[in-house]
PDB file with SEQRES, HELIX, SHEET and CRYST1 records, atoms N, CA, C and O in Angstrom:
SEQRES   1 A   64  MET VAL SER ILE SER VAL SER ALA ARG SER LEU ALA ALA          
SEQRES   2 A   64  ALA ARG LEU ILE ASP PRO ASP VAL ASN THR ALA ALA VAL          
SEQRES   3 A   64  GLN ALA ALA VAL GLU ALA ALA LEU ALA ALA GLU ARG HIS          
SEQRES   4 A   64  GLU GLN ARG VAL ALA ALA GLY SER THR THR ARG ARG GLU          
SEQRES   5 A   64  HIS THR ALA ARG ARG GLU PRO ASP SER ARG SER SER              
HELIX    1 AA1 ALA A    8  ILE A   17  1                                  10    
HELIX    2 AA2 THR A   23  ARG A   56  1                                  34    
HELIX    3 AA3 SER A   61  SER A   63  5                                   3    
CRYST1    1.000    1.000    1.000  90.00  90.00  90.00 P 1           1          
ATOM      1  N   MET A   1      -4.316   1.217   8.022  1.00  0.00           N  
ATOM      2  CA  MET A   1      -3.636   0.798   9.207  1.00  0.00           C  
ATOM      3  C   MET A   1      -3.954  -0.469   9.753  1.00  0.00           C  
ATOM      4  O   MET A   1      -5.138  -0.797   9.829  1.00  0.00           O  
ATOM      5  N   VAL A   2      -3.034  -1.241  10.153  1.00  0.00           N  
ATOM      6  CA  VAL A   2      -3.431  -2.653  10.637  1.00  0.00           C  
ATOM      7  C   VAL A   2      -3.437  -2.597  12.223  1.00  0.00           C  
ATOM      8  O   VAL A   2      -2.552  -2.034  12.869  1.00  0.00           O  
ATOM      9  N   SER A   3      -4.448  -3.193  12.736  1.00  0.00           N  
ATOM     10  CA  SER A   3      -4.531  -3.234  14.142  1.00  0.00           C  
ATOM     11  C   SER A   3      -3.877  -4.581  14.588  1.00  0.00           C  
ATOM     12  O   SER A   3      -4.085  -5.621  13.962  1.00  0.00           O  
ATOM     13  N   ILE A   4      -3.171  -4.529  15.567  1.00  0.00           N  
ATOM     14  CA  ILE A   4      -2.369  -5.773  15.977  1.00  0.00           C  
ATOM     15  C   ILE A   4      -2.636  -5.917  17.452  1.00  0.00           C  
ATOM     16  O   ILE A   4      -2.592  -4.980  18.249  1.00  0.00           O  
ATOM     17  N   SER A   5      -2.921  -7.181  17.752  1.00  0.00           N  
ATOM     18  CA  SER A   5      -3.076  -7.486  19.294  1.00  0.00           C  
ATOM     19  C   SER A   5      -2.050  -8.649  19.467  1.00  0.00           C  
ATOM     20  O   SER A   5      -1.892  -9.541  18.634  1.00  0.00           O  
ATOM     21  N   VAL A   6      -1.430  -8.546  20.542  1.00  0.00           N  
ATOM     22  CA  VAL A   6      -0.220  -9.435  20.961  1.00  0.00           C  
ATOM     23  C   VAL A   6      -0.970 -10.572  21.638  1.00  0.00           C  
ATOM     24  O   VAL A   6      -1.800 -10.353  22.521  1.00  0.00           O  
ATOM     25  N   SER A   7      -0.655 -11.806  21.201  1.00  0.00           N  
ATOM     26  CA  SER A   7      -1.328 -12.985  21.951  1.00  0.00           C  
ATOM     27  C   SER A   7      -0.488 -13.287  23.156  1.00  0.00           C  
ATOM     28  O   SER A   7       0.666 -12.869  23.251  1.00  0.00           O  
ATOM     29  N   ALA A   8      -1.058 -13.999  24.055  1.00  0.00           N  
ATOM     30  CA  ALA A   8      -0.321 -14.442  25.192  1.00  0.00           C  
ATOM     31  C   ALA A   8       0.865 -15.344  24.822  1.00  0.00           C  
ATOM     32  O   ALA A   8       1.914 -15.342  25.465  1.00  0.00           O  
ATOM     33  N   ARG A   9       0.643 -16.092  23.777  1.00  0.00           N  
ATOM     34  CA  ARG A   9       1.698 -16.958  23.281  1.00  0.00           C  
ATOM     35  C   ARG A   9       2.905 -16.228  22.742  1.00  0.00           C  
ATOM     36  O   ARG A   9       4.051 -16.631  22.945  1.00  0.00           O  
ATOM     37  N   SER A  10       2.601 -15.088  22.015  1.00  0.00           N  
ATOM     38  CA  SER A  10       3.749 -14.199  21.478  1.00  0.00           C  
ATOM     39  C   SER A  10       4.393 -13.490  22.642  1.00  0.00           C  
ATOM     40  O   SER A  10       5.611 -13.322  22.586  1.00  0.00           O  
ATOM     41  N   LEU A  11       3.759 -13.075  23.637  1.00  0.00           N  
ATOM     42  CA  LEU A  11       4.249 -12.392  24.734  1.00  0.00           C  
ATOM     43  C   LEU A  11       5.111 -13.390  25.454  1.00  0.00           C  
ATOM     44  O   LEU A  11       6.240 -13.033  25.791  1.00  0.00           O  
ATOM     45  N   ALA A  12       4.696 -14.590  25.719  1.00  0.00           N  
ATOM     46  CA  ALA A  12       5.460 -15.704  26.403  1.00  0.00           C  
ATOM     47  C   ALA A  12       6.719 -15.967  25.768  1.00  0.00           C  
ATOM     48  O   ALA A  12       7.759 -16.058  26.421  1.00  0.00           O  
ATOM     49  N   ALA A  13       6.660 -16.114  24.294  1.00  0.00           N  
ATOM     50  CA  ALA A  13       7.757 -16.387  23.594  1.00  0.00           C  
ATOM     51  C   ALA A  13       8.871 -15.203  23.621  1.00  0.00           C  
ATOM     52  O   ALA A  13      10.076 -15.449  23.577  1.00  0.00           O  
ATOM     53  N   ALA A  14       8.375 -13.996  23.693  1.00  0.00           N  
ATOM     54  CA  ALA A  14       9.293 -12.922  23.793  1.00  0.00           C  
ATOM     55  C   ALA A  14       9.972 -12.843  25.141  1.00  0.00           C  
ATOM     56  O   ALA A  14      11.141 -12.482  25.277  1.00  0.00           O  
ATOM     57  N   ARG A  15       9.179 -13.200  26.121  1.00  0.00           N  
ATOM     58  CA  ARG A  15       9.724 -13.207  27.543  1.00  0.00           C  
ATOM     59  C   ARG A  15      10.732 -14.361  27.777  1.00  0.00           C  
ATOM     60  O   ARG A  15      11.468 -14.337  28.764  1.00  0.00           O  
ATOM     61  N   LEU A  16      10.772 -15.438  26.814  1.00  0.00           N  
ATOM     62  CA  LEU A  16      11.799 -16.428  26.983  1.00  0.00           C  
ATOM     63  C   LEU A  16      13.134 -15.780  26.670  1.00  0.00           C  
ATOM     64  O   LEU A  16      14.176 -16.171  27.196  1.00  0.00           O  
ATOM     65  N   ILE A  17      13.078 -14.752  25.776  1.00  0.00           N  
ATOM     66  CA  ILE A  17      14.292 -14.125  25.356  1.00  0.00           C  
ATOM     67  C   ILE A  17      14.678 -12.959  26.277  1.00  0.00           C  
ATOM     68  O   ILE A  17      15.849 -12.733  26.581  1.00  0.00           O  
ATOM     69  N   ASP A  18      13.647 -12.237  26.701  1.00  0.00           N  
ATOM     70  CA  ASP A  18      13.853 -11.098  27.645  1.00  0.00           C  
ATOM     71  C   ASP A  18      12.703 -11.081  28.699  1.00  0.00           C  
ATOM     72  O   ASP A  18      11.616 -10.590  28.396  1.00  0.00           O  
ATOM     73  N   PRO A  19      12.916 -11.576  29.849  1.00  0.00           N  
ATOM     74  CA  PRO A  19      11.826 -11.704  30.760  1.00  0.00           C  
ATOM     75  C   PRO A  19      11.234 -10.328  31.179  1.00  0.00           C  
ATOM     76  O   PRO A  19      10.138 -10.291  31.739  1.00  0.00           O  
ATOM     77  N   ASP A  20      11.912  -9.239  30.929  1.00  0.00           N  
ATOM     78  CA  ASP A  20      11.377  -7.893  31.273  1.00  0.00           C  
ATOM     79  C   ASP A  20      10.579  -7.180  30.186  1.00  0.00           C  
ATOM     80  O   ASP A  20      10.104  -6.058  30.356  1.00  0.00           O  
ATOM     81  N   VAL A  21      10.447  -7.926  28.994  1.00  0.00           N  
ATOM     82  CA  VAL A  21       9.837  -7.284  27.812  1.00  0.00           C  
ATOM     83  C   VAL A  21       8.296  -7.035  28.204  1.00  0.00           C  
ATOM     84  O   VAL A  21       7.704  -7.809  28.956  1.00  0.00           O  
ATOM     85  N   ASN A  22       7.746  -6.003  27.690  1.00  0.00           N  
ATOM     86  CA  ASN A  22       6.334  -5.715  27.925  1.00  0.00           C  
ATOM     87  C   ASN A  22       5.518  -5.751  26.629  1.00  0.00           C  
ATOM     88  O   ASN A  22       6.097  -5.749  25.543  1.00  0.00           O  
ATOM     89  N   THR A  23       4.294  -5.780  26.716  1.00  0.00           N  
ATOM     90  CA  THR A  23       3.324  -5.980  25.627  1.00  0.00           C  
ATOM     91  C   THR A  23       3.644  -4.899  24.501  1.00  0.00           C  
ATOM     92  O   THR A  23       3.756  -5.240  23.323  1.00  0.00           O  
ATOM     93  N   ALA A  24       3.770  -3.729  24.872  1.00  0.00           N  
ATOM     94  CA  ALA A  24       3.988  -2.537  23.932  1.00  0.00           C  
ATOM     95  C   ALA A  24       5.245  -2.804  23.173  1.00  0.00           C  
ATOM     96  O   ALA A  24       5.256  -2.543  21.970  1.00  0.00           O  
ATOM     97  N   ALA A  25       6.293  -3.292  23.744  1.00  0.00           N  
ATOM     98  CA  ALA A  25       7.550  -3.559  23.068  1.00  0.00           C  
ATOM     99  C   ALA A  25       7.352  -4.648  21.999  1.00  0.00           C  
ATOM    100  O   ALA A  25       7.811  -4.531  20.863  1.00  0.00           O  
ATOM    101  N   VAL A  26       6.644  -5.712  22.418  1.00  0.00           N  
ATOM    102  CA  VAL A  26       6.398  -6.822  21.444  1.00  0.00           C  
ATOM    103  C   VAL A  26       5.497  -6.281  20.339  1.00  0.00           C  
ATOM    104  O   VAL A  26       5.763  -6.630  19.189  1.00  0.00           O  
ATOM    105  N   GLN A  27       4.481  -5.485  20.547  1.00  0.00           N  
ATOM    106  CA  GLN A  27       3.674  -5.019  19.501  1.00  0.00           C  
ATOM    107  C   GLN A  27       4.438  -4.139  18.672  1.00  0.00           C  
ATOM    108  O   GLN A  27       4.272  -4.263  17.458  1.00  0.00           O  
ATOM    109  N   ALA A  28       5.310  -3.201  19.118  1.00  0.00           N  
ATOM    110  CA  ALA A  28       6.055  -2.317  18.336  1.00  0.00           C  
ATOM    111  C   ALA A  28       7.019  -3.198  17.282  1.00  0.00           C  
ATOM    112  O   ALA A  28       7.199  -2.905  16.100  1.00  0.00           O  
ATOM    113  N   ALA A  29       7.563  -4.280  17.947  1.00  0.00           N  
ATOM    114  CA  ALA A  29       8.446  -5.073  17.025  1.00  0.00           C  
ATOM    115  C   ALA A  29       7.680  -5.795  16.008  1.00  0.00           C  
ATOM    116  O   ALA A  29       8.169  -5.956  14.890  1.00  0.00           O  
ATOM    117  N   VAL A  30       6.488  -6.254  16.313  1.00  0.00           N  
ATOM    118  CA  VAL A  30       5.618  -6.902  15.207  1.00  0.00           C  
ATOM    119  C   VAL A  30       5.223  -5.837  14.185  1.00  0.00           C  
ATOM    120  O   VAL A  30       5.311  -6.137  12.994  1.00  0.00           O  
ATOM    121  N   GLU A  31       4.810  -4.658  14.528  1.00  0.00           N  
ATOM    122  CA  GLU A  31       4.435  -3.618  13.654  1.00  0.00           C  
ATOM    123  C   GLU A  31       5.709  -3.196  12.769  1.00  0.00           C  
ATOM    124  O   GLU A  31       5.539  -2.893  11.588  1.00  0.00           O  
ATOM    125  N   ALA A  32       6.880  -3.181  13.301  1.00  0.00           N  
ATOM    126  CA  ALA A  32       8.109  -2.878  12.511  1.00  0.00           C  
ATOM    127  C   ALA A  32       8.392  -3.948  11.536  1.00  0.00           C  
ATOM    128  O   ALA A  32       8.764  -3.681  10.394  1.00  0.00           O  
ATOM    129  N   ALA A  33       8.218  -5.200  11.978  1.00  0.00           N  
ATOM    130  CA  ALA A  33       8.461  -6.331  11.018  1.00  0.00           C  
ATOM    131  C   ALA A  33       7.399  -6.336   9.936  1.00  0.00           C  
ATOM    132  O   ALA A  33       7.728  -6.686   8.803  1.00  0.00           O  
ATOM    133  N   LEU A  34       6.177  -5.982  10.191  1.00  0.00           N  
ATOM    134  CA  LEU A  34       5.240  -5.908   9.094  1.00  0.00           C  
ATOM    135  C   LEU A  34       5.404  -4.887   8.128  1.00  0.00           C  
ATOM    136  O   LEU A  34       5.086  -5.031   6.948  1.00  0.00           O  
ATOM    137  N   ALA A  35       5.958  -3.721   8.671  1.00  0.00           N  
ATOM    138  CA  ALA A  35       6.207  -2.604   7.802  1.00  0.00           C  
ATOM    139  C   ALA A  35       7.442  -2.858   6.931  1.00  0.00           C  
ATOM    140  O   ALA A  35       7.514  -2.447   5.773  1.00  0.00           O  
ATOM    141  N   ALA A  36       8.363  -3.518   7.509  1.00  0.00           N  
ATOM    142  CA  ALA A  36       9.490  -3.904   6.626  1.00  0.00           C  
ATOM    143  C   ALA A  36       9.110  -4.881   5.551  1.00  0.00           C  
ATOM    144  O   ALA A  36       9.514  -4.750   4.395  1.00  0.00           O  
ATOM    145  N   GLU A  37       8.349  -5.836   5.930  1.00  0.00           N  
ATOM    146  CA  GLU A  37       7.876  -6.844   4.831  1.00  0.00           C  
ATOM    147  C   GLU A  37       7.030  -6.156   3.789  1.00  0.00           C  
ATOM    148  O   GLU A  37       7.204  -6.442   2.605  1.00  0.00           O  
ATOM    149  N   ARG A  38       6.123  -5.266   4.153  1.00  0.00           N  
ATOM    150  CA  ARG A  38       5.353  -4.486   3.189  1.00  0.00           C  
ATOM    151  C   ARG A  38       6.301  -3.671   2.182  1.00  0.00           C  
ATOM    152  O   ARG A  38       6.171  -3.716   0.959  1.00  0.00           O  
ATOM    153  N   HIS A  39       7.231  -2.953   2.832  1.00  0.00           N  
ATOM    154  CA  HIS A  39       8.241  -2.253   2.049  1.00  0.00           C  
ATOM    155  C   HIS A  39       8.954  -3.164   1.085  1.00  0.00           C  
ATOM    156  O   HIS A  39       9.104  -2.788  -0.078  1.00  0.00           O  
ATOM    157  N   GLU A  40       9.381  -4.274   1.462  1.00  0.00           N  
ATOM    158  CA  GLU A  40      10.127  -5.185   0.665  1.00  0.00           C  
ATOM    159  C   GLU A  40       9.240  -5.707  -0.483  1.00  0.00           C  
ATOM    160  O   GLU A  40       9.704  -5.850  -1.614  1.00  0.00           O  
ATOM    161  N   GLN A  41       7.941  -5.995  -0.177  1.00  0.00           N  
ATOM    162  CA  GLN A  41       7.120  -6.331  -1.213  1.00  0.00           C  
ATOM    163  C   GLN A  41       6.817  -5.284  -2.287  1.00  0.00           C  
ATOM    164  O   GLN A  41       6.698  -5.550  -3.483  1.00  0.00           O  
ATOM    165  N   ARG A  42       6.700  -4.010  -1.718  1.00  0.00           N  
ATOM    166  CA  ARG A  42       6.566  -2.899  -2.694  1.00  0.00           C  
ATOM    167  C   ARG A  42       7.783  -2.727  -3.540  1.00  0.00           C  
ATOM    168  O   ARG A  42       7.618  -2.432  -4.723  1.00  0.00           O  
ATOM    169  N   VAL A  43       8.986  -2.879  -3.064  1.00  0.00           N  
ATOM    170  CA  VAL A  43      10.184  -2.667  -3.827  1.00  0.00           C  
ATOM    171  C   VAL A  43      10.306  -3.810  -4.845  1.00  0.00           C  
ATOM    172  O   VAL A  43      10.621  -3.571  -6.011  1.00  0.00           O  
ATOM    173  N   ALA A  44      10.056  -5.054  -4.402  1.00  0.00           N  
ATOM    174  CA  ALA A  44      10.072  -6.163  -5.317  1.00  0.00           C  
ATOM    175  C   ALA A  44       9.083  -5.973  -6.422  1.00  0.00           C  
ATOM    176  O   ALA A  44       9.414  -6.161  -7.593  1.00  0.00           O  
ATOM    177  N   ALA A  45       7.811  -5.585  -6.058  1.00  0.00           N  
ATOM    178  CA  ALA A  45       6.769  -5.426  -7.110  1.00  0.00           C  
ATOM    179  C   ALA A  45       7.185  -4.224  -8.062  1.00  0.00           C  
ATOM    180  O   ALA A  45       6.972  -4.314  -9.272  1.00  0.00           O  
ATOM    181  N   GLY A  46       7.715  -3.220  -7.568  1.00  0.00           N  
ATOM    182  CA  GLY A  46       8.071  -1.999  -8.337  1.00  0.00           C  
ATOM    183  C   GLY A  46       9.221  -2.357  -9.236  1.00  0.00           C  
ATOM    184  O   GLY A  46       9.209  -1.921 -10.388  1.00  0.00           O  
ATOM    185  N   SER A  47      10.168  -3.075  -8.837  1.00  0.00           N  
ATOM    186  CA  SER A  47      11.285  -3.403  -9.727  1.00  0.00           C  
ATOM    187  C   SER A  47      10.886  -4.291 -10.878  1.00  0.00           C  
ATOM    188  O   SER A  47      11.400  -4.159 -11.988  1.00  0.00           O  
ATOM    189  N   THR A  48       9.937  -5.227 -10.600  1.00  0.00           N  
ATOM    190  CA  THR A  48       9.545  -6.146 -11.608  1.00  0.00           C  
ATOM    191  C   THR A  48       8.759  -5.328 -12.563  1.00  0.00           C  
ATOM    192  O   THR A  48       8.937  -5.499 -13.768  1.00  0.00           O  
ATOM    193  N   THR A  49       7.866  -4.415 -12.111  1.00  0.00           N  
ATOM    194  CA  THR A  49       6.969  -3.663 -13.032  1.00  0.00           C  
ATOM    195  C   THR A  49       7.838  -2.802 -13.918  1.00  0.00           C  
ATOM    196  O   THR A  49       7.549  -2.691 -15.109  1.00  0.00           O  
ATOM    197  N   ARG A  50       8.984  -2.131 -13.356  1.00  0.00           N  
ATOM    198  CA  ARG A  50       9.762  -1.289 -14.141  1.00  0.00           C  
ATOM    199  C   ARG A  50      10.498  -2.131 -15.131  1.00  0.00           C  
ATOM    200  O   ARG A  50      10.637  -1.703 -16.277  1.00  0.00           O  
ATOM    201  N   ARG A  51      10.998  -3.337 -14.771  1.00  0.00           N  
ATOM    202  CA  ARG A  51      11.803  -4.109 -15.676  1.00  0.00           C  
ATOM    203  C   ARG A  51      10.869  -4.526 -16.820  1.00  0.00           C  
ATOM    204  O   ARG A  51      11.293  -4.428 -17.972  1.00  0.00           O  
ATOM    205  N   GLU A  52       9.600  -4.995 -16.585  1.00  0.00           N  
ATOM    206  CA  GLU A  52       8.761  -5.352 -17.673  1.00  0.00           C  
ATOM    207  C   GLU A  52       8.404  -4.103 -18.485  1.00  0.00           C  
ATOM    208  O   GLU A  52       8.297  -4.223 -19.706  1.00  0.00           O  
ATOM    209  N   HIS A  53       8.210  -2.894 -17.893  1.00  0.00           N  
ATOM    210  CA  HIS A  53       7.854  -1.867 -18.720  1.00  0.00           C  
ATOM    211  C   HIS A  53       9.056  -1.483 -19.588  1.00  0.00           C  
ATOM    212  O   HIS A  53       8.861  -1.176 -20.764  1.00  0.00           O  
ATOM    213  N   THR A  54      10.205  -1.485 -19.103  1.00  0.00           N  
ATOM    214  CA  THR A  54      11.398  -1.113 -19.820  1.00  0.00           C  
ATOM    215  C   THR A  54      11.565  -2.142 -21.013  1.00  0.00           C  
ATOM    216  O   THR A  54      11.876  -1.732 -22.132  1.00  0.00           O  
ATOM    217  N   ALA A  55      11.359  -3.438 -20.763  1.00  0.00           N  
ATOM    218  CA  ALA A  55      11.533  -4.358 -21.771  1.00  0.00           C  
ATOM    219  C   ALA A  55      10.603  -4.265 -22.924  1.00  0.00           C  
ATOM    220  O   ALA A  55      10.905  -4.772 -24.004  1.00  0.00           O  
ATOM    221  N   ARG A  56       9.442  -3.614 -22.731  1.00  0.00           N  
ATOM    222  CA  ARG A  56       8.353  -3.488 -23.734  1.00  0.00           C  
ATOM    223  C   ARG A  56       8.417  -2.104 -24.493  1.00  0.00           C  
ATOM    224  O   ARG A  56       7.752  -1.873 -25.503  1.00  0.00           O  
ATOM    225  N   ARG A  57       9.266  -1.231 -23.919  1.00  0.00           N  
ATOM    226  CA  ARG A  57       9.349   0.026 -24.473  1.00  0.00           C  
ATOM    227  C   ARG A  57       9.892   0.167 -25.872  1.00  0.00           C  
ATOM    228  O   ARG A  57      10.914  -0.437 -26.195  1.00  0.00           O  
ATOM    229  N   GLU A  58       9.222   0.966 -26.736  1.00  0.00           N  
ATOM    230  CA  GLU A  58       9.687   1.248 -28.035  1.00  0.00           C  
ATOM    231  C   GLU A  58      10.861   2.146 -28.010  1.00  0.00           C  
ATOM    232  O   GLU A  58      11.061   2.894 -27.053  1.00  0.00           O  
ATOM    233  N   PRO A  59      11.689   2.088 -29.097  1.00  0.00           N  
ATOM    234  CA  PRO A  59      12.776   3.025 -29.165  1.00  0.00           C  
ATOM    235  C   PRO A  59      12.239   4.435 -29.368  1.00  0.00           C  
ATOM    236  O   PRO A  59      11.207   4.681 -29.994  1.00  0.00           O  
ATOM    237  N   ASP A  60      13.005   5.320 -28.803  1.00  0.00           N  
ATOM    238  CA  ASP A  60      12.577   6.826 -28.886  1.00  0.00           C  
ATOM    239  C   ASP A  60      12.951   7.262 -30.331  1.00  0.00           C  
ATOM    240  O   ASP A  60      14.104   7.153 -30.749  1.00  0.00           O  
ATOM    241  N   SER A  61      11.970   7.743 -31.047  1.00  0.00           N  
ATOM    242  CA  SER A  61      12.207   8.168 -32.404  1.00  0.00           C  
ATOM    243  C   SER A  61      13.091   9.399 -32.476  1.00  0.00           C  
ATOM    244  O   SER A  61      13.664   9.720 -33.517  1.00  0.00           O  
ATOM    245  N   ARG A  62      13.188  10.088 -31.330  1.00  0.00           N  
ATOM    246  CA  ARG A  62      14.008  11.376 -31.433  1.00  0.00           C  
ATOM    247  C   ARG A  62      15.430  11.006 -31.368  1.00  0.00           C  
ATOM    248  O   ARG A  62      16.242  11.866 -31.708  1.00  0.00           O  
ATOM    249  N   SER A  63      15.877   9.786 -30.961  1.00  0.00           N  
ATOM    250  CA  SER A  63      17.263   9.453 -30.877  1.00  0.00           C  
ATOM    251  C   SER A  63      17.923   9.152 -32.236  1.00  0.00           C  
ATOM    252  O   SER A  63      19.143   9.030 -32.337  1.00  0.00           O  
ATOM    253  N   SER A  64      17.132   9.043 -33.210  1.00  0.00           N  
ATOM    254  CA  SER A  64      17.696   8.683 -34.687  1.00  0.00           C  
ATOM    255  C   SER A  64      18.248  10.008 -35.311  1.00  0.00           C  
ATOM    256  O   SER A  64      18.737  10.001 -36.441  1.00  0.00           O  
TER     257      SER A  64                                                      
END                                                                             
């Protein structure tokens, strides 16, 4: 688990968009963005690994 603290600068930037936003909302948005980025990286890494694995696979001898 990643611990996130919201800086005053981040909170000020968020309040430029929504003056009523609170620290918890900004923190939740940052956590969601990080989770989405990690998911995208896992998907990208997984598809590359599968592609490489498939490319190196020997033909199945049972199919002859």
